[in-house]
C-alpha positions as CSV (number, residue, x, y, z in Angstrom):
1,M,26.5,-38.1,-31.0
2,Q,24.5,-35.3,-32.4
3,S,21.4,-37.5,-32.6
4,K,21.7,-38.4,-28.9
5,T,22.0,-34.8,-27.9
6,I,18.8,-33.9,-29.8
7,V,16.9,-36.7,-28.1
8,A,18.2,-35.6,-24.7
9,A,17.2,-32.0,-25.4
10,S,13.7,-33.2,-26.5
11,R,13.2,-35.2,-23.4
12,E,14.3,-32.3,-21.2
13,C,11.9,-29.9,-23.0
14,H,9.1,-32.4,-22.6
15,L,9.8,-32.7,-18.8
16,E,9.9,-28.9,-18.4
17,R,6.5,-28.7,-20.2
18,R,5.0,-31.3,-17.9
19,T,6.3,-29.5,-14.9
20,F,5.0,-26.2,-16.1
21,L,1.5,-27.7,-16.6
22,K,1.5,-29.2,-13.2
23,V,2.5,-25.9,-11.6
24,T,-0.1,-23.9,-13.4
25,S,-2.8,-26.5,-12.6
26,V,-1.9,-26.2,-8.9
27,G,-1.8,-22.4,-9.1
28,T,-5.2,-22.3,-10.7
29,A,-6.6,-24.6,-8.0
30,L,-5.2,-22.4,-5.3
31,G,-6.3,-19.2,-6.9
32,V,-2.8,-17.8,-7.5
33,F,-3.7,-17.0,-11.1
34,G,-7.2,-16.0,-10.3
35,E,-8.7,-12.5,-10.0
36,S,-6.3,-9.7,-9.3
37,L,-6.9,-6.6,-7.2
38,F,-8.6,-4.9,-10.1
39,G,-9.6,-8.0,-12.1
40,S,-7.6,-10.3,-14.2
41,L,-7.2,-13.6,-15.9
42,V,-3.7,-15.3,-15.5
43,Y,-1.9,-11.9,-15.5
44,A,-3.2,-8.8,-13.8
45,E,-4.7,-6.2,-16.0
46,T,-3.5,-2.6,-15.7
47,L,-6.1,-0.4,-14.2
48,G,-7.5,1.9,-16.9
49,K,-9.5,5.1,-16.7
50,E,-12.9,3.5,-17.5
51,K,-12.5,0.8,-14.8
52,R,-11.2,3.2,-12.2
53,D,-13.9,5.8,-12.8
54,K,-16.7,3.2,-12.4
55,M,-15.4,2.2,-8.9
56,T,-16.7,3.9,-5.7
57,P,-14.3,4.8,-2.9
58,D,-15.8,2.0,-0.8
59,E,-15.2,-0.5,-3.6
60,I,-11.6,0.6,-3.9
61,L,-11.0,0.2,-0.2
62,A,-12.6,-3.3,-0.3
63,K,-10.2,-4.3,-3.1
64,L,-7.2,-2.9,-1.1
65,K,-8.3,-5.1,1.8
66,R,-8.7,-8.1,-0.5
67,G,-5.2,-7.5,-1.9
68,N,-3.7,-7.5,1.6
69,K,-5.6,-10.7,2.3
70,N,-3.9,-12.2,-0.8
71,F,-0.6,-11.1,0.6
72,T,-1.1,-12.6,4.0
73,K,-2.0,-15.9,2.5
74,G,1.0,-15.9,0.1
75,L,-1.4,-16.0,-2.9
76,M,-0.1,-13.0,-4.8
77,T,-1.5,-12.1,-8.2
78,A,0.7,-13.2,-11.2
79,R,2.0,-10.1,-12.9
80,N,3.8,-9.1,-16.0
81,Y,5.5,-6.0,-14.7
82,R,7.2,-5.3,-18.0
83,N,3.8,-5.3,-19.8
84,E,2.3,-3.0,-17.0
85,Q,5.2,-0.6,-17.5
86,K,4.7,-0.4,-21.2
87,I,0.9,0.2,-20.8
88,T,1.2,2.8,-18.1
89,A,3.9,4.7,-19.9
90,K,1.0,6.0,-22.1
91,G,-1.0,7.3,-19.0
92,Q,-1.8,6.6,-15.4
93,F,-5.2,6.2,-13.6
94,P,-4.5,5.2,-10.0
95,A,-7.5,4.4,-7.8
96,A,-5.9,5.6,-4.5
97,V,-3.0,7.5,-3.0
98,V,-1.3,6.0,0.0
99,L,0.6,8.1,2.5
100,S,2.9,5.7,4.3
101,C,6.2,5.6,6.1
102,I,9.6,5.1,4.4
103,D,10.2,1.9,6.3
104,S,11.7,-0.6,3.9
105,R,9.5,-3.4,5.4
106,A,6.2,-1.7,4.5
107,P,6.0,-1.2,0.7
108,A,2.3,-0.5,0.0
109,E,2.2,-2.0,-3.5
110,V,3.6,-5.3,-2.3
111,I,1.6,-5.8,0.9
112,M,-1.7,-4.9,-0.8
113,D,-1.0,-7.0,-3.9
114,L,-0.8,-4.0,-6.3
115,G,0.7,-3.5,-9.7
116,I,2.3,-0.6,-11.6
117,G,-0.2,2.3,-12.0
118,D,-2.7,1.1,-9.4
119,I,-1.9,3.7,-6.7
120,F,0.1,6.8,-6.0
121,N,2.5,6.3,-3.1
122,A,3.7,9.2,-1.0
123,R,6.3,8.1,1.6
124,V,7.9,10.0,4.4
125,A,9.2,8.9,7.8
126,G,6.3,8.6,10.3
127,N,3.7,9.1,7.5
128,I,3.3,12.8,8.5
129,S,1.7,15.5,6.4
130,N,3.1,18.9,5.4
131,E,2.4,21.4,2.6
132,D,4.3,19.3,0.0
133,I,2.5,16.1,1.0
134,L,-0.9,17.8,1.0
135,G,-0.1,19.3,-2.5
136,S,0.8,15.8,-3.7
137,L,-2.5,14.3,-2.3
138,E,-4.5,17.1,-3.9
139,F,-2.9,16.4,-7.3
140,A,-3.6,12.7,-6.9
141,C,-7.3,13.2,-6.2
142,K,-8.4,16.5,-7.8
143,V,-6.3,16.4,-10.9
144,A,-5.5,12.7,-11.5
145,G,-8.8,11.2,-10.2
146,A,-7.8,9.0,-7.3
147,K,-10.8,8.3,-5.0
148,V,-9.1,7.1,-1.8
149,V,-6.6,8.8,0.5
150,L,-5.1,6.1,2.7
151,V,-2.8,7.0,5.6
152,M,-0.9,4.0,6.6
153,G,1.2,3.6,9.8
154,H,2.9,0.5,10.9
155,T,4.1,-1.3,14.0
156,A,7.5,-0.9,15.6
157,C,8.0,2.4,13.7
158,G,11.4,4.0,14.2
159,A,10.1,7.5,13.6
160,I,7.5,7.1,16.4
161,K,10.2,5.8,18.7
162,G,12.4,8.8,17.9
163,A,9.5,11.2,18.7
164,I,8.9,9.5,22.0
165,D,12.6,9.7,22.9
166,N,12.9,13.4,21.8
167,V,15.6,12.6,19.3
168,E,17.3,15.6,17.7
169,L,19.3,15.1,14.5
170,G,19.5,17.7,11.7
171,N,16.3,18.0,9.7
172,L,14.9,14.9,11.4
173,T,14.3,17.1,14.5
174,G,11.6,19.1,12.7
175,L,10.0,16.0,11.2
176,L,9.7,14.3,14.6
177,A,8.2,17.4,16.1
178,K,5.2,16.8,13.8
179,I,4.7,13.4,15.5
180,K,5.0,14.6,19.1
181,P,1.4,15.7,19.3
182,A,0.4,12.0,18.8
183,V,2.7,11.1,21.7
184,K,0.9,13.6,24.0
185,A,-2.6,12.6,22.7
186,T,-2.2,8.9,23.2
187,T,-4.1,7.5,26.2
188,F,-2.2,4.4,27.4
189,K,-2.1,2.3,30.6
190,G,1.4,1.2,31.0
191,E,4.9,2.4,30.6
192,P,5.0,5.3,28.0
193,S,8.4,4.3,26.7
194,S,9.9,3.6,23.2
195,K,10.9,0.3,24.7
196,N,7.3,-0.6,25.2
197,A,6.1,-2.0,21.9
198,A,2.4,-1.7,22.8
199,F,2.9,2.1,23.5
200,V,4.8,2.6,20.3
201,D,2.0,1.0,18.3
202,A,-0.6,3.0,20.1
203,V,1.2,6.2,19.3
204,A,1.6,5.1,15.7
205,Q,-2.2,4.6,15.4
206,K,-2.9,8.0,17.0
207,N,-0.4,9.6,14.6
208,V,-2.4,8.1,11.7
209,E,-5.6,9.5,13.2
210,L,-4.1,13.0,13.7
211,T,-2.7,13.0,10.2
212,M,-6.1,12.2,8.8
213,G,-7.5,15.2,10.8
214,D,-4.7,17.4,9.5
215,I,-5.5,16.5,5.9
216,R,-9.1,17.4,6.4
217,K,-8.3,20.6,8.3
218,K,-5.4,21.9,6.1
219,S,-6.6,20.9,2.6
220,A,-9.8,22.6,1.6
221,V,-9.5,20.8,-1.8
222,L,-9.6,17.3,-0.2
223,A,-12.2,18.2,2.4
224,E,-14.5,19.4,-0.3
225,L,-14.0,16.2,-2.3
226,E,-14.8,14.1,0.7
227,A,-17.9,16.2,1.6
228,K,-19.2,15.4,-1.9
229,N,-18.4,11.7,-1.4
230,A,-16.0,11.9,-4.4
231,I,-13.2,10.6,-2.2
232,K,-12.8,8.8,1.1
233,I,-10.0,9.6,3.6
234,A,-9.1,6.5,5.6
235,G,-6.5,5.2,8.0
236,S,-4.7,1.9,8.4
237,M,-2.0,0.2,10.4
238,Y,0.3,-2.5,9.0
239,N,1.5,-5.1,11.3
240,L,5.1,-6.1,10.5
241,E,4.7,-9.5,12.3
242,T,1.4,-10.7,10.9
243,A,1.5,-8.9,7.5
244,M,-2.1,-7.7,8.1
245,V,-3.3,-4.2,7.4
246,D,-6.0,-3.0,9.8
247,F,-8.2,-0.4,8.0
248,F,-10.3,2.3,9.8
249,V,-12.1,5.5,8.8
């Protein structure tokens, strides 16, 4: 009886090994286990200081775009998050800082195929800026060495809809007030309503553009870094339906 059990276990192990080899072969052919956002073989490598410092802002943006392309195709980089966690516990060297909305459907690390330690992520409803956010961005770039500030809005944004509808609710009232300039500044042919998806998305993009302007205007630290080409401040819109991120400067 024991002998039969051992033989059965051996056969099962052999079948699992054959299945694994087939899966990895297919994965290699499709590029699933190919180059990661910041370079890898099989598993993504954690971004270190030397690699980050050699990259230009434009190169970092290009890799963010490539990461999103991976995501839209369903060809995400194979990652060992536990290993990334252990390595980054000793220090962090993110290449960019992303200012995005708190929307649960728009996690920057996932939709741009990123790992632990690749970016700083500042999240607030409507991806607006204030003194605390600006201080965080300044720390990310001036102190920690990030080279890209990416403001990322998204389609069908609830905060944008709230600003359009003049919603008032506790501390949310003050936050939405920071989005209302984008509502007024949006040029749009059609019904300017929160029920009009096209108008909502147009306001969301305008809000990103105004936020980029606020960062340059209200942060002398970041404005100086950008003037020296040490960093690049860019904007983007994430489409919840297509999974694509549209980048613009």
